[in-house]
C-alpha positions in Angstrom: 15.3 -5.0 -22.9 16.2 -8.0 -20.9 18.4 -8.9 -17.9 21.0 -11.6 -18.1 19.6 -14.9 -16.9 22.9 -16.2 -15.6 23.5 -14.0 -12.6 26.8 -15.6 -11.8 28.3 -13.6 -14.6 27.9 -10.6 -12.4 30.3 -12.1 -9.9 32.7 -13.8 -12.4 31.2 -17.2 -11.7 29.8 -20.1 -13.7 27.2 -22.5 -12.5 28.1 -26.1 -13.3 27.2 -29.6 -12.1 25.9 -29.8 -8.6 25.8 -26.0 -8.2 23.4 -25.7 -11.1 21.3 -28.6 -9.7 20.9 -26.7 -6.4 19.0 -23.8 -8.0 15.5 -23.7 -6.3 12.6 -25.2 -8.1 11.1 -21.7 -8.2 13.6 -20.7 -10.9 12.4 -23.5 -13.2 8.9 -22.0 -13.1 10.0 -18.8 -14.8 9.8 -20.5 -18.2 6.1 -21.2 -17.9 3.5 -19.1 -19.7 2.8 -15.9 -17.9 -0.7 -16.0 -16.3 -2.9 -13.1 -17.6 -5.4 -11.1 -15.7 -7.9 -9.3 -17.8 -10.2 -6.4 -17.1 -9.5 -3.1 -15.2 -8.0 -4.8 -12.2 -4.8 -6.5 -13.4 -2.3 -6.0 -10.6 -1.2 -8.2 -7.7 0.2 -6.2 -4.8 2.6 -8.4 -2.8 3.8 -5.8 -0.3 1.0 -4.0 1.6 0.0 -4.0 5.2 -3.1 -4.4 7.4 -3.6 -3.1 10.9 -6.6 -4.8 12.6 -8.3 -2.7 15.2 -7.4 -5.1 18.1 -3.8 -5.0 17.0 -3.7 -1.3 16.8 -5.3 -1.1 20.3 -2.6 -3.5 21.7 0.1 -1.4 20.2 -1.3 1.7 21.7 -1.5 0.0 25.1 2.3 -0.5 24.9 2.9 3.1 23.8 3.4 2.4 20.1 1.7 4.6 17.5 4.3 4.6 14.7 6.4 2.4 12.5 9.6 3.3 10.8 9.2 6.9 11.9 5.7 7.3 10.5 2.4 7.4 12.3 0.4 4.3 12.0 -2.1 5.0 9.1 -5.8 4.4 9.1 -6.7 0.9 7.7 -9.9 -1.1 7.2 -10.8 -3.9 4.8 -13.1 -1.6 2.9 -10.5 1.1 2.7 -8.1 -1.4 1.2 -10.7 -2.5 -1.4 -11.4 1.1 -2.3 -7.7 1.7 -2.8 -7.4 -1.4 -5.0 -10.4 -0.4 -7.1 -9.0 3.1 -7.7 -5.6 1.8 -8.8 -6.5 -1.4 -10.8 -5.3 -3.9 -8.2 -7.0 -7.3 -8.3 -5.6 -8.5 -4.9 -3.4 -7.5 -2.0 -1.1 -10.0 -0.2 -1.1 -8.4 3.2 1.5 -8.6 6.0 2.1 -7.0 9.4 4.7 -4.2 9.5 7.0 -3.5 12.4 7.0 -4.3 15.3 5.1 -7.4 14.5 4.5 -9.1 17.9 8.0 -8.5 19.3 6.7 -5.7 21.5 4.8 -8.1 23.7 6.8 -9.1 26.8 6.3 -12.9 26.9 6.5 -15.7 24.4 3.0 -16.8 25.4 1.6 -13.3 24.6 3.5 -13.1 21.3 2.2 -16.5 20.3 -1.4 -15.6 21.1 -1.3 -12.3 19.2 0.3 -13.9 16.1 -2.3 -16.6 16.0 -5.1 -14.0 16.5 -3.8 -11.8 13.7 -3.4 -14.8 11.4 -6.9 -16.1 12.2 -8.3 -12.6 11.5 -6.4 -12.4 8.2 -7.8 -15.7 7.2 -11.4 -15.3 8.4 -11.9 -11.6 7.4 -9.7 -11.2 4.4 -8.4 -14.4 2.7 -11.7 -16.2 3.3 -13.8 -13.1 3.5 -17.1 -12.5 1.7 -18.9 -9.7 0.1 -16.8 -6.8 -1.2 -13.6 -8.4 0.1 -14.1 -11.8 -1.4 -11.2 -12.9 -3.6 -9.3 -9.7 -3.0 -6.7 -10.7 -0.4 -3.9 -13.1 0.2 -1.5 -13.0 3.2 1.9 -13.6 4.6 1.5 -14.9 8.1 3.1 -13.2 11.1 5.2 -15.5 13.2 5.5 -15.2 17.1 9.1 -14.1 17.3 10.8 -11.7 19.6 13.3 -13.5 21.8 15.4 -15.8 19.6 17.3 -17.1 22.7 14.1 -19.0 23.7 13.9 -22.4 22.0 10.2 -22.6 22.9 9.6 -19.4 20.9 11.3 -20.9 17.8 9.1 -24.0 18.3 6.0 -21.7 18.4 7.1 -20.0 15.2 7.6 -23.4 13.4 4.2 -24.5 14.5 2.5 -21.3 13.4 4.2 -21.3 10.0 3.0 -24.8 9.4 -0.6 -24.0 10.6 -0.8 -20.9 8.5 0.4 -22.5 5.3 -1.0 -26.0 5.6 -4.3 -25.4 7.4 -5.2 -21.8 6.6 -3.8 -21.6 3.1 -1.6 -18.5 3.6 0.6 -17.6 0.6 3.8 -17.6 2.8 5.1 -16.1 5.9 6.6 -12.7 6.8 9.9 -12.3 8.6 11.6 -9.1 9.7 15.2 -8.3 8.7 16.2 -8.8 12.3 14.9 -9.3 15.8 16.5 -7.2 18.5 19.6 -7.0 16.4 19.8 -10.7 15.5 19.7 -11.2 11.7 18.0 -14.0 9.8 21.1 -16.1 9.1 21.7 -16.7 12.9 22.1 -20.3 14.0 19.2 -19.9 16.4 16.8 -19.6 13.5 18.0 -22.8 11.8 15.1 -25.0 13.1 12.7 -22.5 11.7 14.5 -22.4 8.4 14.3 -26.2 8.2 10.5 -26.0 8.6 10.2 -23.2 6.0 12.3 -25.2 3.7 10.1 -28.3 4.1 7.1 -26.2 3.4 8.6 -24.7 0.3 7.5 -21.4 1.7 7.6 -17.9 0.2 9.2 -15.8 2.9 8.6 -12.1 2.6 11.5 -10.1 4.4 10.4 -6.7 5.6 12.8 -4.3 7.3 12.6 -2.9 10.8 14.3 0.0 12.4 17.9 -1.1 13.2 19.0 -1.3 16.8 21.3 1.7 16.4 19.9 4.1 13.7 22.4 6.6 12.5 21.4 10.1 11.5 18.2 10.8 13.5 16.0 10.8 10.4 12.9 8.6 10.0 14.0 5.0 9.5 11.7 4.4 6.5 13.8 7.0 4.5 17.0 5.0 4.2 17.5 2.7 7.2 14.8 0.3 6.1 16.5 -0.4 2.7 19.9 -0.7 4.5 18.4 -3.2 7.0 17.0 -5.3 4.2 20.5 -5.3 2.7 22.0 -6.4 6.0 19.6 -9.2 6.3 20.3 -10.5 2.8 24.1 -10.4 3.1 23.8 -12.0 6.5 21.7 -14.9 5.0 24.2 -15.2 2.2 27.4 -15.5 4.3 25.7 -17.9 6.7 24.8 -20.2 3.7 21.1 -20.1 4.3 20.3 -19.9 0.6 21.9 -23.2 -0.1 21.2 -25.0 3.1 17.5 -24.4 2.6 17.1 -24.1 -1.2 13.3 -24.6 -1.2 12.7 -21.3 0.6 11.8 -18.5 -1.8 12.9 -15.2 -0.5 11.0 -12.0 -1.4 12.9 -8.8 -0.4 11.0 -5.6 0.2 11.7 -2.3 -1.5 13.6 -3.8 -4.5 16.0 -5.5 -2.1 17.1 -2.3 -0.4 20.5 -1.5 -1.6 21.4 -5.1 -2.3 21.3 -5.0 -6.2 23.6 -2.0 -6.2 26.0 -3.7 -3.7 25.7 -7.2 -5.2 29.3 -7.2 -6.5 30.9 -5.5 -3.6 29.2 -7.7 -1.0 30.6 -10.7 -2.8 34.2 -9.7 -2.4 34.9 -11.3 0.9 35.0 -14.7 -0.8 38.4 -13.7 -2.2 39.9 -12.7 1.1 40.6 -16.1 2.6 42.2 -14.9 5.9 39.3 -12.8 6.8 36.9 -15.6 5.9 38.8 -18.0 8.1 39.0 -15.5 11.0 35.3 -15.1 10.9 34.8 -18.9 10.8 33.0 -18.7 7.5 35.1 -21.3 5.6 34.7 -21.5 1.9 31.4 -20.3 0.4 29.4 -22.2 -2.1 29.2 -19.8 -5.0 25.4 -20.0 -5.0 25.2 -18.2 -1.6 26.4 -15.1 -3.5 23.9 -15.5 -6.3 21.3 -12.9 -5.6 19.5 -13.8 -8.8 17.8 -16.6 -6.8 16.0 -14.0 -4.7 12.7 -12.2 -5.5 12.3 -8.4 -5.3 9.2 -6.2 -5.0 8.8 -2.7 -6.5 7.3 -1.0 -3.4 8.5 2.6 -3.2 11.1 1.7 -5.8 9.5 1.8 -9.3 11.9 4.3 -10.8 14.5 3.1 -13.3 17.4 3.9 -10.9 16.1 1.0 -8.7 14.6 -1.3 -11.3 17.6 -1.3 -13.6 19.8 -2.3 -10.7 17.4 -5.2 -9.9 17.5 -6.3 -13.5 21.2 -6.5 -13.4 21.1 -9.2 -10.6 17.8 -11.0 -11.2 15.6 -12.1 -14.1 12.3 -10.2 -14.7 10.5 -13.3 -13.5 11.7 -12.5 -10.0 10.3 -9.0 -9.8 6.8 -8.3 -8.4 4.6 -5.3 -8.2 4.0 -3.7 -4.7 2.8 -0.5 -3.2 3.5 -0.6 0.6 0.0 0.8 1.2 -1.3 2.2 3.6 2.0 3.5 4.8 2.6 4.9 1.4 -0.9 6.4 0.9 0.4 9.9 0.4 2.3 8.7 -2.7 -0.9 7.7 -4.6 -2.8 10.9 -5.3 -4.1 10.4 -8.9 -6.3 7.3 -9.6 -5.1 5.0 -12.3 -1.6 3.7 -12.6 0.1 3.5 -9.2 3.6 3.1 -10.6 3.8 4.7 -14.1 7.6 4.7 -13.7 7.7 0.9 -14.3 7.0 1.5 -18.0 10.4 3.0 -18.3 12.2 -0.2 -17.2 10.0 -3.0 -18.7 8.4 -3.6 -22.1 4.7 -4.6 -22.3 5.3 -8.3 -22.0 7.7 -7.9 -19.1 5.3 -5.5 -17.4 2.5 -8.1 -17.4 4.9 -10.4 -15.6 5.8 -7.8 -13.0 2.3 -6.5 -12.5 0.7 -10.0 -11.9 2.2 -12.9 -13.8 5.1 -13.5 -11.5 3.0 -13.3 -8.3 0.4 -15.7 -9.7 3.2 -18.1 -10.6 4.9 -18.0 -7.2 1.7 -17.8 -5.1 -0.4 -20.7 -6.4 -2.9 -20.5 -3.5 -3.7 -16.9 -4.4 -4.0 -17.9 -8.1 -6.5 -20.6 -7.2 -8.5 -18.2 -5.0 -8.7 -15.7 -7.9 -10.0 -18.5 -10.2 -6.8 -19.0 -12.2 
């Protein structure tokens, strides 16, 4: 079983000349030999969360005790290691879930909290000792909340650079939107320029949309929808081709994006609407969702994975659990996602479980001794 490598066939397109040359360097790495982890721990979890005590306390002081409609779960470094040991996970690449630092009222406070979280992640987890040694990577949280404030964008650029260049983070985490402003917005272009210069892996995690629909918990379906909104917004604002060195990792198998890949491309054929929206003529690669990366968190079933395989190569799919928010899902020690065996053969499964992550996250691979 294998997915078509030329994803433009899905859209009736063919990559030629300059378009083919614009494909990110990351795609070229797919042909390399798949790194192999041996022993009982052979999985890399690229989507999981940490909730340091000082951060939880700050959230509580601002009346926040849930995320996505779920109560904030218990978390500690040792609990994370215990979970990994039970389910054959070599390392977690942790990130902060909603609301990030956007709940804080000033840019100064948001910057201070982001730096404190990232320092904690580096000192306690990434560079930790004892039982946590070589068990963690991280996507840095950036101090974003008010995108109308140029100083805040500058703070985010500085923190992204510090986290990756000085602290050795594996990338940065961004949310699908900030107060209703999605990631393709012009106000974020300076940040995208920095992330492009860094060649960063950017993990996109959903947040509760500004106007949720049906009164049900946002994690149930609004989270996947918001990831889709973010990806389509990035696409039609040309972010993928303007900043080709950014590697985008979408949570939860890309939300509904794989299923809607064809439909969301159709606007390119409706020239009057494109002109009315000020979008001009799109470069075909902006609609090539095969350049993106997808995790398996809460989406290991064939109904999701086969959709992802139709728009992206196996080399762009990475194992994930969404722990500890998903703790109730994992009740029997052993294989945390047995459904993946129904969508991937044994060679492909090694790629998904760890090979792809180790290829795309070289800092983590080095820490693990690879």
